[in-house]
C-alpha positions as CSV (number, residue, x, y, z in Angstrom):
1,M,0.0,0.0,0.0
2,E,1.6,3.3,-1.1
3,L,0.9,6.2,1.3
4,K,1.8,9.8,0.9
5,K,4.5,10.8,3.4
6,L,3.6,13.4,6.0
7,D,7.1,13.4,7.6
8,E,9.9,11.0,8.2
9,G,8.3,7.7,9.3
10,L,4.8,9.3,9.2
11,F,2.1,9.0,6.6
12,W,-1.2,10.6,5.5
13,P,-4.3,8.3,5.9
14,D,-5.7,7.1,2.6
15,Y,-9.3,7.9,2.6
16,E,-9.9,6.2,-0.8
17,N,-8.8,2.8,0.6
18,S,-9.8,3.0,4.3
19,I,-12.0,1.5,6.9
20,V,-14.5,4.3,6.0
21,N,-14.6,3.0,2.4
22,F,-15.1,-0.6,3.8
23,S,-18.2,0.4,5.7
24,N,-19.5,2.1,2.6
25,S,-19.1,-1.3,0.9
26,I,-21.5,-2.7,3.5
27,L,-24.1,-0.1,2.7
28,E,-23.8,-0.7,-1.0
29,L,-23.9,-4.5,-0.6
30,F,-27.3,-4.1,1.1
31,D,-28.6,-1.7,-1.5
32,E,-28.1,1.5,0.4
33,K,-26.6,4.6,-1.2
34,P,-22.9,4.9,0.0
35,L,-21.7,8.1,1.7
36,H,-18.2,7.7,0.3
37,R,-16.7,5.5,-2.4
38,P,-16.8,1.9,-1.4
39,F,-13.7,-0.2,-1.0
40,R,-12.6,-2.0,-4.2
41,F,-13.4,-5.6,-3.7
42,P,-13.4,-8.2,-6.5
43,K,-17.0,-8.2,-7.8
44,R,-17.4,-12.0,-7.4
45,V,-16.8,-11.7,-3.6
46,L,-19.9,-9.6,-3.2
47,E,-22.4,-11.4,-5.4
48,N,-25.4,-13.2,-4.0
49,V,-24.6,-12.3,-0.4
50,R,-27.5,-12.4,2.2
51,K,-25.5,-12.4,5.4
52,V,-22.4,-10.5,6.5
53,I,-20.2,-10.8,9.5
54,V,-17.7,-8.1,10.4
55,M,-15.2,-9.0,13.2
56,V,-13.4,-5.9,14.5
57,I,-10.2,-6.9,16.3
58,D,-8.9,-3.9,18.2
59,G,-5.2,-3.1,17.7
60,L,-4.0,-5.2,14.8
61,S,-1.7,-4.0,12.2
62,F,-1.5,-5.2,8.6
63,E,2.2,-6.0,9.0
64,I,1.8,-8.1,12.1
65,F,-1.2,-10.0,10.6
66,S,0.6,-10.7,7.3
67,D,3.8,-11.8,9.1
68,T,1.9,-14.1,11.5
69,I,-1.1,-15.6,9.6
70,H,-0.7,-17.4,6.3
71,D,-4.0,-18.8,5.0
72,D,-4.7,-19.4,1.3
73,D,-8.4,-19.6,2.0
74,V,-8.7,-15.8,2.6
75,Q,-7.9,-12.6,0.8
76,V,-6.1,-10.0,2.7
77,F,-6.1,-6.3,1.7
78,P,-4.0,-3.5,3.3
79,C,-6.5,-0.9,4.5
80,S,-5.9,2.6,5.9
81,A,-7.2,3.5,9.4
82,V,-8.3,7.0,10.2
83,F,-6.6,9.8,12.1
84,P,-6.1,9.7,15.0
85,T,-5.4,6.0,14.9
86,T,-7.4,5.2,17.9
87,T,-10.6,3.3,18.9
88,A,-12.4,6.4,19.8
89,A,-12.2,7.8,16.3
90,A,-12.0,4.6,14.2
91,L,-15.0,2.7,15.6
92,P,-17.3,5.6,15.0
93,S,-16.0,5.6,11.4
94,L,-16.7,1.9,11.0
95,Y,-20.1,2.1,12.5
96,S,-21.2,5.3,10.6
97,A,-19.3,5.0,7.3
98,L,-18.2,8.6,7.9
99,T,-14.7,10.1,8.4
100,P,-13.7,11.6,11.7
101,L,-14.0,15.1,10.1
102,E,-17.7,14.4,9.6
103,H,-18.8,12.4,12.7
104,G,-16.9,14.5,15.3
105,F,-15.5,11.6,17.4
106,L,-12.0,12.9,17.1
107,G,-10.0,11.2,19.8
108,Y,-9.8,9.5,23.2
109,I,-9.8,12.8,25.2
110,L,-11.6,15.8,23.6
111,Y,-12.5,19.3,24.7
112,L,-16.3,19.5,24.2
113,R,-17.3,23.2,24.1
114,E,-20.9,22.3,24.5
115,V,-20.0,20.5,27.8
116,G,-17.3,23.0,28.8
117,S,-14.8,20.3,29.7
118,L,-12.4,17.7,28.5
119,V,-14.2,14.4,28.0
120,N,-13.0,10.8,27.7
121,M,-15.0,9.8,24.6
122,I,-14.9,6.1,25.5
123,E,-15.9,6.5,29.1
124,M,-18.3,9.4,28.2
125,S,-17.1,11.4,31.2
126,P,-14.6,14.0,32.2
127,P,-11.3,12.4,33.3
128,G,-11.7,11.0,36.8
129,L,-15.5,11.3,37.0
130,P,-18.1,8.4,36.8
131,R,-18.6,6.6,33.5
132,D,-21.4,8.0,31.2
133,S,-21.8,11.1,33.4
134,V,-21.8,13.4,30.3
135,L,-24.8,11.6,28.8
136,R,-27.0,12.7,31.7
137,F,-27.2,16.1,30.1
138,H,-25.7,15.9,26.6
139,D,-26.8,14.0,23.6
140,F,-24.5,13.1,20.7
141,K,-25.9,13.3,17.2
142,F,-24.7,10.2,15.5
143,T,-26.3,8.0,12.7
144,T,-25.1,4.5,12.3
145,I,-25.0,2.2,9.3
146,F,-27.4,0.0,11.2
147,Q,-30.0,2.8,11.2
148,R,-29.5,3.5,7.5
149,L,-30.0,-0.2,6.8
150,Q,-33.0,-0.8,9.1
151,S,-35.5,-1.4,6.3
152,K,-33.2,-3.7,4.4
153,V,-31.4,-5.9,6.9
154,K,-31.5,-7.1,10.5
155,S,-28.4,-5.9,12.4
156,F,-26.7,-7.3,15.5
157,F,-23.9,-5.7,17.6
158,L,-21.9,-8.3,19.6
159,I,-19.6,-7.0,22.3
160,P,-18.1,-8.3,25.5
161,R,-20.7,-8.5,28.3
162,Y,-18.8,-5.9,30.5
163,L,-19.3,-3.3,27.8
164,L,-23.0,-4.1,27.2
165,G,-25.2,-1.1,27.8
166,T,-22.3,1.4,28.3
167,G,-22.9,4.9,26.8
168,F,-20.4,4.6,24.0
169,S,-21.7,1.2,22.9
170,R,-25.3,2.4,22.9
171,I,-24.4,5.3,20.7
172,M,-22.4,3.1,18.3
173,S,-25.0,0.4,18.1
174,Q,-28.2,2.4,17.4
175,G,-30.4,0.6,15.0
176,S,-29.0,-2.9,15.9
177,E,-29.7,-5.4,18.6
178,Q,-26.9,-5.5,21.2
179,I,-25.8,-9.0,22.3
180,G,-23.2,-9.5,25.1
181,F,-20.8,-12.4,25.2
182,S,-18.6,-13.8,28.0
183,S,-15.9,-15.6,26.0
184,F,-14.6,-16.2,22.5
185,G,-16.5,-19.5,22.3
186,D,-19.7,-17.8,23.5
187,M,-19.2,-15.1,20.9
188,I,-19.0,-17.7,18.2
189,E,-22.2,-19.5,19.4
190,R,-24.1,-16.2,19.6
191,T,-23.0,-15.4,16.0
192,L,-24.1,-18.8,14.7
193,E,-27.5,-18.6,16.4
194,V,-28.2,-15.2,14.9
195,L,-27.2,-16.4,11.4
196,E,-29.5,-19.5,11.8
197,K,-32.5,-17.5,12.9
198,H,-32.5,-14.6,10.4
199,D,-32.4,-14.2,6.7
200,R,-30.7,-10.9,5.5
201,T,-28.4,-10.3,8.4
202,L,-25.5,-7.9,9.4
203,V,-23.4,-8.9,12.4
204,F,-20.7,-6.7,13.8
205,I,-18.4,-8.2,16.5
206,Y,-15.9,-6.3,18.6
207,W,-13.0,-8.1,20.2
208,P,-10.7,-5.9,22.4
209,T,-8.3,-8.4,24.0
210,L,-5.4,-8.1,21.6
211,D,-5.3,-4.3,22.1
212,S,-5.3,-4.7,25.9
213,I,-2.4,-7.1,25.7
214,A,-0.4,-4.7,23.6
215,H,-1.0,-1.8,26.0
216,K,0.2,-3.9,28.9
217,N,3.1,-5.9,27.4
218,G,3.8,-4.3,24.0
219,V,3.6,-6.0,20.6
220,G,5.6,-9.1,21.6
221,R,5.4,-12.8,22.1
222,E,2.2,-12.8,24.1
223,Y,0.5,-10.6,21.5
224,I,1.6,-12.9,18.6
225,R,0.5,-16.0,20.5
226,E,-2.9,-14.5,21.2
227,L,-3.3,-13.6,17.5
228,R,-2.5,-17.1,16.4
229,W,-5.0,-18.5,18.9
230,I,-7.7,-16.1,17.9
231,Y,-7.3,-16.9,14.2
232,R,-7.0,-20.7,14.7
233,I,-10.3,-20.9,16.7
234,L,-12.0,-18.5,14.4
235,K,-11.1,-20.6,11.4
236,S,-12.0,-24.0,12.9
237,E,-15.1,-23.0,14.8
238,L,-16.7,-20.3,12.8
239,L,-15.5,-19.9,9.2
240,R,-15.8,-23.6,8.4
241,R,-19.5,-23.6,9.5
242,L,-20.5,-20.6,7.3
243,K,-22.8,-21.1,4.3
244,Q,-22.2,-19.9,0.8
245,D,-24.5,-16.9,1.1
246,T,-22.5,-15.6,4.1
247,L,-19.5,-13.2,3.7
248,F,-17.0,-12.8,6.5
249,F,-14.7,-9.8,7.1
250,L,-12.0,-9.3,9.7
251,V,-10.8,-5.8,10.1
252,S,-9.1,-3.6,12.7
253,D,-9.5,-0.1,13.9
254,H,-5.8,0.7,14.1
255,G,-2.4,-0.9,14.6
256,Q,-0.1,-0.9,17.6
257,I,3.5,0.0,18.3
258,S,5.7,-0.9,21.3
259,T,6.6,2.2,23.4
260,P,9.5,1.9,25.9
261,Q,9.3,4.0,29.1
262,D,12.6,5.7,28.2
263,N,10.7,7.5,25.3
264,E,7.9,8.8,27.4
265,I,7.5,12.6,28.0
266,W,5.2,13.5,30.9
267,W,3.4,16.8,31.4
268,N,1.1,18.1,34.2
269,F,-0.5,21.4,35.1
270,S,2.8,22.9,36.3
271,S,4.9,21.9,33.2
272,E,6.5,24.8,31.3
273,V,4.4,24.0,28.2
274,M,1.3,25.2,30.1
275,R,2.5,28.7,29.8
276,F,1.4,28.5,26.2
277,L,-1.8,26.5,26.6
278,D,-5.4,27.6,27.5
279,R,-6.3,24.2,28.9
280,P,-4.7,20.8,29.2
281,P,-4.0,19.0,26.0
282,A,-6.4,16.4,24.6
283,G,-6.1,13.5,22.2
284,E,-3.9,10.5,22.8
285,Q,-0.5,9.6,24.1
286,R,0.9,9.3,20.5
287,M,-0.8,12.5,19.4
288,M,-2.2,15.5,21.1
289,F,-4.6,18.4,20.4
290,L,-3.3,21.7,21.8
291,Y,-5.5,24.6,22.6
292,T,-3.8,28.0,22.6
293,K,-4.1,31.7,21.8
294,K,-0.3,31.7,21.3
295,K,-0.1,29.3,18.4
296,R,3.1,30.6,16.8
297,A,5.0,30.8,20.1
298,L,3.7,27.4,21.2
299,I,4.9,25.7,18.0
300,E,8.3,27.4,18.1
301,Y,8.7,26.3,21.7
302,L,7.7,22.7,21.0
303,K,10.0,22.4,17.9
304,E,12.9,23.8,19.8
305,K,12.5,21.5,22.9
306,Y,10.8,18.4,21.4
307,G,11.6,18.5,17.7
308,D,13.3,15.1,17.7
309,F,10.3,13.5,19.3
310,A,7.3,14.8,17.3
311,V,6.0,17.0,14.6
312,F,3.9,20.1,15.5
313,L,1.4,21.3,13.0
314,D,-1.2,24.1,12.6
315,T,-4.5,22.3,12.7
316,K,-5.9,24.5,9.8
317,D,-3.0,23.2,7.6
318,V,-3.8,19.5,8.1
319,V,-7.6,19.2,8.2
320,Q,-7.4,16.5,5.5
321,L,-5.7,14.2,8.1
322,F,-9.2,13.7,9.5
323,G,-10.8,12.8,6.2
324,T,-13.0,14.3,3.5
325,G,-16.6,15.4,3.6
326,R,-18.5,18.1,5.5
327,K,-16.8,19.2,8.7
328,H,-18.6,18.5,11.9
329,P,-19.8,21.9,13.3
330,E,-17.6,21.4,16.5
331,F,-14.5,20.2,14.6
332,F,-12.2,23.1,15.3
333,S,-13.3,23.6,18.9
334,R,-12.5,19.9,19.5
335,V,-9.2,19.5,17.7
336,G,-7.8,22.9,18.9
337,D,-5.2,25.0,17.3
338,A,-2.2,22.8,16.9
339,V,-1.6,19.0,16.6
340,L,1.3,17.1,18.0
341,I,2.1,13.8,16.2
342,T,4.9,11.6,17.7
343,R,7.8,10.2,15.8
344,E,9.3,6.7,16.2
345,T,8.3,5.1,19.6
346,F,7.9,8.4,21.6
347,S,4.8,9.3,23.6
348,F,3.6,12.5,25.3
349,N,1.5,11.9,28.4
350,Y,-0.5,14.3,30.5
351,R,-1.5,13.7,34.1
352,Y,-5.2,14.5,34.3
353,T,-6.0,12.7,37.5
354,G,-2.5,11.6,38.7
355,K,-3.5,7.9,38.2
356,E,-2.2,7.7,34.6
357,E,0.4,4.9,34.1
358,S,3.1,4.0,31.6
359,L,2.0,1.7,28.8
360,S,4.2,-0.8,26.9
361,G,2.2,-0.4,23.7
362,R,0.4,2.6,22.2
363,H,-1.2,4.0,19.1
364,G,-2.6,7.3,17.8
365,S,0.2,8.5,15.5
366,L,0.8,7.9,11.8
367,S,3.5,5.3,11.6
368,Y,2.8,2.5,9.0
369,Q,2.3,0.0,11.8
370,E,-0.4,2.2,13.4
371,L,-2.1,3.3,10.2
372,V,-2.3,0.3,8.0
373,V,-4.7,-2.5,9.1
374,P,-5.6,-5.8,7.6
375,L,-8.9,-6.3,5.8
376,V,-9.5,-10.0,5.6
377,V,-12.2,-11.5,3.4
378,Y,-13.6,-15.1,3.5
379,R,-16.3,-16.6,1.3
380,R,-17.1,-20.2,1.1
381,W,-17.6,-21.4,-2.5
């Protein structure tokens, strides 16, 4: 996959061959007008399909998958994630068929002007406050592909039981039936039951464990062993039992990269950089949104002090990083005035609550490993 270079080791997302285009293929397959150009699949793969399974494995890069899994029964395409390369921006793109620029879920931590606070967009709460607390007084306008397809297909949204009913999952699953599962085997059984009971069917499955392993231990032996296990069980227990009218996809929201503690930069409310900022930074640990009225001075300061660790860009110059389409009305208030994007294995971390910890694996930046994910296709003939 050829990507346009943003900086040394960093690349622009490809919004012509991305997870957004993939979701638009789902819309087109079920006779709904796409919102963006669909992904270019071989025509034969999409013919006479009545049931579709999409398994989203969090935190899996194309490189790792291709180096680890070798299976002549599937087709594997390199596919661009979105920016930032994070679950909080990518899952909304997969579930809406829109770019982050359009849907407004632009990172893990965001400043929401309408709330007047930084908000953890997965927990749906300001850092340190109870989960879903923002949803008590604020509604997010978000339309899913499940809602767009309601008159054409029955949709199901399978997630681990501990995530069932949380605010983020409720928003992302609108128009579908949520089903919780307690294990990998339970997930497979729930999927097969759904396929057996319904005709035209769309099943989205979310599996977070691989991402969790990478955050804790990096992209190492445990991570590779887990990937092999997942794929082996998936192939033997699910794929071999699918019928000819069923199309299976495996895709990821972003990749992962190992991040040593020696390459961590930590900030807090008393750090020198706060002289230039109006509020704490948002975003991720591999990229940050910076809010300032001293943009030029801030960028000059960051380049001088941290130029070897990251690139620092005026947000107005890199809107295309977030995709194409109509800008969300709160786009600029959420992404701020400048964007920090880390190089190599560096990370920038802010202590919002004082409970933040080092991670052995991270994502959010635009390295090839974080940006390019596998799009795996299986069809039984």
